[in-house]
N, C-alpha and C positions, 0 to 999 in steps of 0.2 A: 774499689776503683781508687786509683791513686790521685791525691788531690792536685790541682794545677797551681803551681807556685811561679810568680813573677819575681826572679831574683834580680831585684833593682836596688842601687843604692839609694840612700834618702834625698841626696841632692838630684838624682835622675827623677826619682818619683815627684818631688817637689817642681821640678822644671816642667814635667808633663802635666801636672796638674795646674800649673800656672798658665800653661798654653791651652788648656782644655782637652789635651790628647790622651790622658790617662784612661778616662771611661771608654772611649772608642777602642783602645788598645786591650783593654781588659775583655770587652765583648768580641773582638776579632779572635783573640787567643781561645776563648771559650767555644766560638763557633767552629775553629779548627779542629779542636779536641774532640768535639761532638760528631764531626763527620770522619774521624779517623775509625778504621775497621776494628772490631774487636779482635784482642789478641789472646790466645790461649795461655793460661798460667801453667807453667811448668817448673818442676823442682830444679834447683840448681841455676847457673848462670844461664842467661839468654844472650846468644850471640846473634847481632843484628847485622845483615849484609850492607855493605857500603852503597849508599846511594849517591855518592860523589862522583867526581870525574875519574877517569881511568884512561889508560894508554892501550890501544887496540893494537899498536904496531909492536908491542911486547909477545913474544911467543914463548917465553921461557917460564911462563907461570908467574911473572912479577907484574902483571898488568894492572894490578891495584884491586882486584875483585877476589872475593872469597868464594870457595866452593859452596853451592854448584852454580855459582853466577859466571857470566862471561861479559866481556867489555863489548858493547854494542853500541856504536855512533858515540863513543867517547862517555858512556854511562854503564854502570854494572847493571845487567838484567838477567833474570831467569829466562832460558831459552823455552819457547813455546813449541812443542812438536805436534804436528797435525795428526788428526786420527789416521790410523793405518789399516788396510783392509787385510783380512785374513785368508787362508786358502779356500778358493772356490767363489770368493766375494768378487763383485764388478770391481774394476780398478779404473774405469774412465774417469778421468779428472781427479782420482784419489790415489796416494801412494800405497803401495803394498808394504806389508810388515817385512822388517828386515829378513833376507833369506829367501824372499819370495821374487817372482818376475811376473810382470804384467804381459800376458799373452792373449791375444784374441778378447781383450778387454775383461780378463779374467786373472786373478792372481793364482799362480800355479807353482808349486814346489819344483826346484830344478831338476830333480829326478823324473819328473812326470812330463818335462816339456819334449815336443817333437823336434829335436835338435837337429838343424840342418848339417848334413854331412860336410866336411871340410871342402870336398869339390864343389859345393854350391855357395860358398861364402865370399868369393870375389865379387867385387862391384859390379863388373861387366856381366858376370854370370847371372847375378841377381837381377840386372836391368833386363837382360835378354829374357829370363822366365817370367818376369813380370809382363813384359810386352806380349809374349806368347799366351800367357794367362789371359790377358785382356781379350786377345783375339779370339781364344776358345770360349770365352764367356759370351762374346758377340754372336758367335756362330751357333751355339747351343742354347742361347737366352737363358743363361743359368748363373746368376751372380755368385760370385764366390767360389766358382768352380776352379778346381785344381787341375793340373796337367794329367793327372790320373784318370780325371772324368772326362778328358777330351776323346772323342770318338774318331775312328778312322775318317769318316765322311767329313767331320769337321777339319781334321788335319788336311784333308785333300782340298777342301775348299780355300783354306787359308794359304796353302802352297801355290795354288793357281792364281790367287787374287792379290797376294801380297809381293811385290818385285823385291823387298827385303828380306824375304823369308831365309833364303840360304844364308845371306849375311847374319841374321839372328842365330840360326844354328851354328854358324863359325864361332860364336861366343861361348858356346857349351863346351864342356870339357870331354874329350874322348872321340870327337867326331872323325871318321875315317871314309875312304872311298873305295869301292871296287869296281874295277875297270874291265872293258871287254873289247874284243876286235869288232870291226864294222860288220853289221848284220849277224852277229852272234848274241846268244844262242839261236840256232835255227829252228824253225816250227817243228820239225821232226825230232829234235833232241838229239841229232848224231854227233854234233860237235862236243856236247857236254859229256865225254867219255870219263871212264873211271879215273883216268890219268889226269884229265884236266880238273875234274872235281877234287882230286888228291892235290894238285898245286894249290888250287884257292884254299882248301881245307887247311893244309899246312900253315899257310900265312894267316888265316883267321884264328888258329888254334892259339896263336901267340898273344891274342887279345881276349881270351876267355875270362881271365880272372877278372878284368876291368869290366866287361860286359855283364858278368853275372851279379855284380853289385848294383847294376842299374834297376830302376823301378819299372822300367819299359824299354823298349828298343824300336826306334822308327826305322823301316827300310823302305827307301824311296828310290825307285827306278826312273831313269831318264835315258833319253835317246837323242843323238845329234839331230839337228833339224833339217837334214838334207833330203829327207823323203816326205811322204804324205803323213798327215797326222794320224790317220789311221794305222799305217804301217809303223810309225814311231810309237804308238801307244801300245801296240802289241809286242813290239821288241822291248820296250821299257818293262812291260808286264813279265816277259820271260826272263829278263835279268833280274827283277826283284823276286820272282819265284825261286830262282836257282839260289840265290844268296840267302833268302829266307830258310830254304830247305837245308842248306849248310849250316846255318846257325842253329837250326832246331836240333840237328845232330850232335853239334858240340855243346849244346846247353840244355840237355834234357831237364826238364822241371824248372827250367830259368825264367828270366822275366818275360813278360807277354810281348810278342812281336806285332807292331802296328806297321802293315805293308800297304802300299799303294804306288801308283805309277803316274808320271807325268809325260805329256807330248807337248811341250812348250815350243812355241816358234821362237823364243828368245834363248839363246845358248849361253852357258855359263862363260864368262870372260876369263882366260887365264890369269890375268893380272889380279882380279878379285879372288878367284879361286885360290891363288897362291896365299893369299892374306887370310881367308876363311878356313882353310884345311890345312893343319900343321902336321898330322900324322902321316907316316909313310904310305904310300898308296898300295894296294893290292891289285895285281894284275894276273894274266894268263902265263906268265913265264917269268924267270928271275931276270933275263936280260932286260924284258920290258919294264919290269919295276926299275931297275937301276937307270934305265934311259930316262923315263918319266920323272924319277926322283931328281936326276942331274939337271934335266931341261928345267924344271920348276926352281931349282936351285940358282940357275943363271938369271942375268937381267933380261927379262922377256922381251923387252923392247930392241934389243939388239941381235935377237934370233933372227935367221934368215926366214924370209916369207914363207917358203914350204914347210921348214920345221915348226914355226909358230902356228901354221895351219894345222899341222899333225898334232901338236900339243892341244890345241883348241878341240879338235874331233875326239881325241882321246879321254880329255876331261869330261866330255859331254856324253860319252858312251859309258854310263857309270850308274851306280847304285850308291846312294848315300846311305851311311849306316851312322845313327845317332842314338847313342846311349843316354837316357835320361835319368840322371841321378837325382832331379829335385821334382817335388811336386808344386813348389812354389807357395805351399802354406806352412811351411817349417819355421821354427824359431831361429832368428839369425842372432848369434850370441854378440854382444858388444864386446870391446876390448877388455872390460873389467870383469867379464862374466866368470864366476867361480864355481859354477855348479857342476852337475854331473856330465860326464864326457864318456861316450862308449870308446873303448880301447879294443881293437881287433888283435885277437891273439894269434 
């Protein structure tokens, strides 16, 4: 152990003795040394980090601290890194090791994350999916349920009890509508000829690529509210059956179809419909498709009364087709995410 030496001049030592301070000074120095931690002896020169003040505003490496110290609050300090959790370890309240992501309270490697597809990453899409998930959980009494778990009966209850259901669907990507004339299809099926089915099929075929990428497809029949509840329900049922059969033909082995029908006494308002459904409508003729597309592009408040009523009735004689690309349980990458990304060839 290196002896403690007080390098004082004779005059300073005499002055301290005269004032009775030399003894206490020696005792304080000895106590300080006794409390110092033991230092390992190494061969060669020992470089001691600076404990003095430093300049944290210098970013060019001249802050006054030697490696591996950093200037913290004006003093050179070694950074203390918290413990990091490894793959498969719980990460609630703990940082994951570099390169891992905390997902569902577990540290996961990037290539093992259930990454949300790009169509599901917009903020409004995430909000709509979350709202639908919460409603599905409530209907099925199944905490943590994804949209994949939502059964047709639950979807039907949600659609009949929530006045904002169509508005939520309008936030999802790829929603489109299939429209019908009044009182069609008829119960005997005479109206849905091969020609009529071909017209609908040609328009639906243009959407096959996007539909095939969905996890599931909702097919929701509706009827205008100018008839009795029973009549409207049967009409909505026939419409949803026709559209579902055409989609099944175009998407063999494709996503599951969840089909049901509504006979609501509340019609879809053209102004709200225009905001919620951005895709080109599918109708029973090219002329009707052009007319409805053009009418919805106009300022609806300026339409003459009879034309507004015709738009209203046409948009309510409809089947909503909703491709669901999200389950609601996927990993939503943040802007700095550098992990695995699927690229479609």
